[in-house]
ZAMARGU-4260 file (C-alpha; in steps of 0.2 Angstrom, whole numbers, plus 5000, padded with zeros to 4 digits):
<rodrens>
0) 5457/5653/5371 | 5463/5642/5388 | 5464/5654/5403 | 5482/5652/5411 | 5483/5645/5429
5) 5495/5641/5442 | 5502/5623/5443 | 5494/5616/5459 | 5512/5609/5467 | 5521/5627/5464
10) 5518/5642/5474 | 5511/5657/5465 | 5524/5673/5465 | 5519/5687/5454 | 5529/5694/5439
15) 5544/5706/5445 | 5543/5723/5444 | 5553/5732/5431 | 5570/5733/5438 | 5588/5743/5432
20) 5595/5727/5423 | 5613/5724/5427 | 5627/5723/5413 | 5632/5708/5407 | 5621/5693/5404
25) 5609/5699/5417 | 5606/5714/5407 | 5592/5716/5393 | 5596/5723/5376 | 5587/5740/5369
30) 5570/5733/5363 | 5569/5718/5377 | 5553/5715/5386 | 5553/5720/5403 | 5564/5710/5415
35) 5551/5697/5421 | 5539/5699/5408 | 5531/5682/5403 | 5528/5684/5383 | 5519/5692/5370
40) 5501/5687/5365 | 5497/5667/5359 | 5504/5666/5340 | 5494/5656/5326 | 5481/5643/5333
45) 5483/5626/5326 | 5467/5617/5332 | 5468/5598/5337 | 5456/5584/5334 | 5439/5579/5345
50) 5433/5564/5351 | 5417/5558/5339 | 5397/5560/5345 | 5392/5540/5346 | 5379/5544/5334
55) 5394/5547/5319 | 5407/5533/5314 | 5417/5528/5300 | 5413/5512/5289 | 5417/5503/5304
60) 5423/5514/5318 | 5421/5531/5325 | 5426/5549/5319 | 5436/5564/5323 | 5431/5581/5326
65) 5441/5598/5328 | 5442/5608/5342 | 5452/5625/5342 | 5468/5627/5353 | 5477/5643/5355
70) 5495/5642/5357 | 5509/5654/5360 | 5527/5659/5363 | 5539/5668/5375 | 5553/5682/5368
75) 5568/5672/5361 | 5584/5674/5366 | 5595/5688/5359 | 5613/5686/5356 | 5627/5699/5357
80) 5626/5710/5341 | 5643/5709/5330 | 5647/5691/5338 | 5655/5678/5327 | 5656/5658/5332
85) 5673/5650/5335 | 5674/5632/5328 | 5666/5619/5339 | 5677/5607/5349 | 5678/5588/5344
90) 5663/5579/5349 | 5664/5571/5367 | 5661/5553/5368 | 5645/5549/5377 | 5639/5537/5387
95) 5622/5527/5386 | 5606/5537/5386 | 5587/5535/5386 | 5584/5524/5370 | 5587/5538/5356
100) 5598/5553/5355 | 5611/5559/5342 | 5630/5564/5345 | 5630/5580/5352 | 5645/5594/5353
105) 5649/5602/5369 | 5655/5619/5369 | 5659/5631/5383 | 5647/5644/5380 | 5649/5663/5383
110) 5631/5666/5385 | 5626/5655/5397 | 5628/5638/5387 | 5621/5641/5372 | 5633/5631/5363
115) 5644/5641/5354 | 5659/5653/5361 | 5657/5671/5355 | 5670/5683/5355 | 5672/5701/5347
120) 5687/5700/5334 | 5688/5719/5331 | 5706/5725/5336 | 5709/5732/5355 | 5719/5748/5359
125) 5734/5744/5371 | 5723/5750/5387 | 5711/5737/5381 | 5724/5722/5380 | 5731/5728/5397
130) 5712/5727/5403 | 5709/5710/5395 | 5725/5703/5403 | 5720/5705/5420 | 5726/5712/5436
135) 5745/5708/5442 | 5750/5691/5446 | 5753/5701/5465 | 5735/5707/5464 | 5720/5701/5475
140) 5706/5693/5464 | 5690/5701/5466 | 5676/5689/5474 | 5662/5689/5461 | 5645/5696/5466
145) 5629/5684/5472 | 5623/5686/5454 | 5639/5682/5445 | 5640/5667/5455 | 5623/5662/5452
150) 5626/5665/5432 | 5642/5655/5433 | 5631/5641/5441 | 5620/5640/5427 | 5633/5643/5413
155) 5640/5625/5419 | 5626/5618/5421 | 5619/5620/5403 | 5637/5615/5397 | 5635/5598/5409
160) 5619/5596/5398 | 5625/5597/5382 | 5640/5587/5388 | 5630/5573/5393 | 5637/5577/5412
165) 5624/5573/5425 | 5634/5574/5439 | 5639/5591/5433 | 5622/5597/5429 | 5615/5593/5446
170) 5632/5602/5453 | 5622/5618/5451 | 5607/5613/5464 | 5608/5612/5482 | 5612/5595/5488
175) 5602/5598/5503 | 5588/5599/5492 | 5583/5581/5487 | 5566/5583/5479 | 5574/5598/5469
180) 5589/5586/5462 | 5577/5572/5458 | 5566/5585/5446 | 5582/5593/5438 | 5588/5573/5435
185) 5573/5569/5427 | 5574/5585/5417 | 5592/5580/5412 | 5587/5564/5407 | 5573/5569/5395
190) 5581/5580/5387 | 5596/5570/5383 | 5583/5557/5378 | 5574/5569/5365 | 5592/5574/5358
195) 5595/5591/5366 | 5606/5603/5355 | 5605/5619/5361 | 5602/5624/5380 | 5605/5643/5385
200) 5599/5653/5402 | 5595/5670/5400 | 5592/5679/5417 | 5585/5695/5422 | 5577/5704/5438
205) 5589/5697/5452 | 5583/5701/5470 | 5597/5698/5484 | 5590/5693/5502 | 5608/5695/5508
210) 5605/5691/5526 | 5597/5675/5521 | 5611/5673/5509 | 5598/5670/5494 | 5596/5678/5477
215) 5580/5676/5467 | 5580/5677/5447 | 5570/5677/5431 | 5577/5663/5419 | 5572/5663/5400
220) 5578/5646/5393 | 5580/5644/5377 | 5581/5626/5368 | 5583/5615/5354 | 5583/5596/5349
225) 5594/5591/5337 | 5581/5584/5324 | 5575/5603/5323 | 5581/5617/5315 | 5586/5630/5328
230) 5587/5648/5325 | 5598/5658/5336 | 5590/5674/5337 | 5576/5684/5335 | 5573/5695/5320
235) 5563/5701/5305 | 5564/5682/5299 | 5565/5672/5315 | 5555/5671/5331 | 5571/5662/5336
240) 5571/5646/5347 | 5558/5640/5358 | 5560/5648/5375 | 5552/5643/5394 | 5553/5656/5409
245) 5557/5651/5425 | 5558/5658/5443 | 5573/5652/5452 | 5580/5654/5469 | 5598/5653/5473
250) 5606/5651/5491 | 5623/5653/5498 | 5633/5637/5500 | 5650/5640/5504 | 5657/5652/5492
255) 5645/5649/5478 | 5626/5651/5475 | 5617/5635/5470 | 5600/5634/5464 | 5588/5631/5480
260) 5570/5632/5472 | 5562/5631/5454 | 5545/5639/5450 | 5536/5639/5434 | 5518/5645/5429
265) 5505/5633/5419 | 5500/5642/5405 | 5492/5638/5389 | 5498/5653/5381 | 5517/5651/5385
270) 5518/5631/5382 | 5522/5628/5399 | 5526/5616/5407 | 5534/5607/5392 | 5534/5588/5395
275) 5552/5588/5398 | 5548/5599/5411 | 5536/5587/5420 | 5543/5573/5425 | 5554/5556/5416
280) 5549/5553/5401 | 5553/5535/5392 | 5554/5534/5372 | 5553/5523/5357 | 5562/5528/5341
285) 5556/5522/5323 | 5565/5527/5307 | 5554/5542/5305 | 5546/5546/5323 | 5552/5549/5341
290) 5537/5544/5353 | 5540/5550/5373 | 5528/5546/5384 | 5527/5547/5406 | 5532/5529/5413
295) 5513/5526/5415 | 5508/5527/5397 | 5524/5516/5391 | 5512/5502/5387 | 5506/5512/5372
300) 5522/5516/5363 | 5523/5502/5352 | 5504/5504/5345 | 5507/5524/5342 | 5525/5523/5336
305) 5516/5511/5323 | 5503/5523/5318 | 5514/5537/5319 | 5527/5529/5307 | 5513/5527/5293
310) 5506/5543/5294 | 5525/5550/5294 | 5527/5541/5276 | 5512/5549/5269 | 5517/5566/5277
315) 5534/5566/5269 | 5529/5568/5251 | 5517/5582/5255 | 5531/5590/5266 | 5543/5590/5250
320) 5529/5599/5241 | 5529/5613/5253 | 5547/5615/5255 | 5548/5609/5273 | 5554/5592/5274
325) 5556/5585/5292 | 5572/5578/5298 | 5561/5567/5312 | 5544/5570/5318 | 5541/5571/5339
330) 5523/5563/5346 | 5520/5566/5366 | 5509/5552/5372 | 5497/5559/5386 | 5489/5552/5400
335) 5475/5560/5410 | 5486/5570/5422 | 5499/5575/5406 | 5485/5580/5397 | 5479/5593/5408
340) 5496/5600/5411 | 5509/5598/5396 | 5510/5614/5385 | 5498/5621/5398 | 5485/5607/5397
345) 5468/5603/5387 | 5452/5605/5396 | 5439/5604/5381 | 5432/5586/5384 | 5431/5584/5364
350) 5450/5588/5360 | 5459/5571/5358 | 5475/5579/5348 | 5485/5594/5344 | 5501/5600/5335
355) 5510/5614/5345 | 5522/5626/5335 | 5538/5628/5343 | 5542/5645/5337 | 5552/5643/5321
360) 5560/5626/5324 | 5546/5616/5322 | 5530/5608/5330 | 5525/5595/5342 | 5511/5582/5344
365) 5501/5579/5357 | 5489/5563/5360 | 5476/5559/5372 | 5481/5542/5372 | 5464/5538/5382
370) 5453/5545/5370 | 5462/5534/5354 | 5469/5519/5361 | 5453/5509/5359 | 5451/5513/5340
375) 5466/5510/5326 | 5456/5520/5313 | 5453/5535/5325 | 5473/5534/5330 | 5477/5533/5312
380) 5468/5548/5305 | 5472/5559/5319 | 5490/5554/5317 | 5490/5559/5300 | 5479/5575/5302
385) 5491/5582/5316 | 5507/5578/5307 | 5499/5587/5291 | 5500/5603/5303 | 5518/5599/5307
390) 5523/5600/5287 | 5512/5613/5281 | 5512/5626/5297 | 5528/5621/5307 | 5544/5630/5307
395) 5536/5645/5297 | 5539/5661/5303 | 5521/5670/5297 | 5515/5686/5298 | 5496/5684/5300
400) 5488/5677/5315 | 5471/5672/5320 | 5458/5662/5314 | 5457/5669/5295 | 5468/5657/5288
405) 5460/5642/5297 | 5449/5637/5281 | 5465/5632/5273 | 5476/5625/5288 | 5462/5613/5294
410) 5456/5609/5275 | 5473/5605/5272 | 5474/5595/5288 | 5460/5583/5284 | 5464/5583/5266
415) 5481/5574/5272 | 5472/5565/5287 | 5461/5556/5276 | 5471/5553/5261 | 5471/5544/5250
420) 5452/5544/5252 | 5442/5559/5247 | 5430/5571/5255 | 5416/5562/5250 | 5420/5548/5260
425) 5423/5558/5276 | 5409/5559/5290 | 5408/5577/5289 | 5401/5576/5273 | 5382/5577/5281
430) 5386/5591/5291 | 5393/5603/5275 | 5379/5597/5267 | 5366/5603/5280 | 5377/5618/5283
435) 5374/5621/5264 | 5355/5620/5266 | 5353/5631/5281 | 5350/5649/5280 | 5367/5652/5286
440) 5375/5645/5271 | 5395/5648/5267 | 5395/5658/5252 | 5414/5657/5249 | 5427/5643/5252
445) 5436/5655/5263 | 5424/5657/5279 | 5428/5663/5295 | 5430/5650/5308 | 5417/5647/5320
450) 5419/5655/5338 | 5426/5647/5354 | 5407/5643/5359 | 5403/5635/5343 | 5396/5618/5345
455) 5402/5601/5338 | 5391/5603/5322 | 5397/5619/5316 | 5414/5614/5319 | 5412/5598/5308
460) 5404/5608/5295 | 5419/5620/5296 | 5432/5607/5294 | 5423/5598/5281 | 5419/5611/5269
465) 5439/5614/5270 | 5442/5596/5267 | 5430/5599/5251 | 5438/5615/5245 | 5456/5605/5247
470) 5448/5591/5235 | 5441/5602/5224 | 5457/5611/5222 | 5469/5596/5218 | 5456/5589/5206
475) 5453/5604/5196 | 5470/5611/5195 | 5481/5598/5202 | 5488/5593/5218 | 5504/5601/5214
480) 5497/5618/5212 | 5485/5614/5226 | 5502/5612/5238 | 5509/5627/5230 | 5496/5637/5236
485) 5498/5631/5254 | 5516/5634/5253 | 5512/5652/5247 | 5499/5658/5257 | 5502/5648/5273
490) 5520/5647/5275 | 5528/5663/5265 | 5512/5676/5270 | 5508/5679/5253 | 5491/5689/5250
495) 5477/5676/5244 | 5475/5684/5226 | 5493/5685/5223 | 5496/5667/5229 | 5480/5660/5219
500) 5487/5668/5202 | 5504/5660/5205 | 5498/5643/5209 | 5483/5640/5199 | 5486/5654/5185
505) 5469/5663/5190 | 5462/5675/5202 | 5455/5668/5221 | 5438/5674/5214 | 5439/5661/5201
510) 5444/5647/5210 | 5431/5654/5224 | 5417/5653/5213 | 5422/5636/5203 | 5424/5624/5219
515) 5409/5632/5228 | 5401/5624/5213 | 5409/5610/5214 | 5406/5608/5232 | 5388/5609/5229
520) 5386/5596/5217 | 5398/5583/5227 | 5390/5584/5244
</rodrens>
């Protein structure tokens, strides 16, 4: 677990105390977290890859190795119960955007730019109809409250983003705040380049300083990209869309309230800041993969895209086998500063890549380019491994968390990462042999993962044993049965023995005994 810490450039701020929620979009529905809460404990971990020790290498290059990375997410947006969508309007003609993007529909969103207008279709009484018709022509309009004015600015800003209107997006930001407007301009272009298809503000805990004409709120932003599925609400079968949390300060400018300040927290648990929050991104797109990087790393886009396209072709086959075909893969290339910042940052010197789940919508892959740029085989195997996490774990609403499933999570990612080579060709083979010969040798193919303080040798042995296990299951029972087991156990959260019975036709104890004997013979 990586502890959360504040972004150096942003002032720290406390979590707002509970407050009485305002009605409408500013309130919280029953069962919601307290206003200003930063989210639940982290979800299931998807460990990354570490740089190999100098003494170990592939037949002609250096190897890979793992290091655990904890991830988490924030509470998702909750839509109005009983709401039904109206048809979307015709797509708006777009101008040129950054290198990639899809034709996106613009909808004036009632729920702060959600991309769909929601209305209640239940019959209205005569009194309700009269109230809905509004005041008589001669009645004076009631001016909006500061909270209503700020909320209206956010709703218009979200609609402008989906409509590809940069000027209208920036209209929500105080013109006197030049640096902040530059930050929002970069955010707009990065989101458009990534193909944003859903963007929605939900606000809470307003604090008004009437004397200064300032209003502070906490905003939860739900977002999706067009290449991902976009679950619209949290429920028993969904964690909802990915979200980030912001503290926004508005200033009264004339009769409007405009964004005067934006503050976010750097946190691995809350997966912030996202790459699109953190400056201009540049893109390169292939048939199956979009690669994004900061401007300082744009020279690596071609190299990374070539490796990612090859890895995608391998993973596409396995994605179909587990029932999780991908519309497109997304890979971020991190330089030294981005590596320490994106999604909360990585400080472990061994980690060179990781996959991070974005709620139920999918997963991103992040590469530490300085650790993989000089070795094409390390880059290729890392990419294939991490995309393996995307297809086997990404987008699944899982009921189990923690490290108890990592033997299969990492074993199948290693199987995919090395494919079509077998576990006997992996450099981890010697670590597995040493583990089996030790006094603490494993007695099952499903051991617990090493602790956070475990050394690289223990991690190598654990990943290697998982690879040998996946190889055994494929050779003894067939590759189709192996990936059926992965689907049932990892993606559908079946219990271990029922999943084994359905996939292999035998209890888990049988495959456990069979594969432990096979592994001892092969290492």
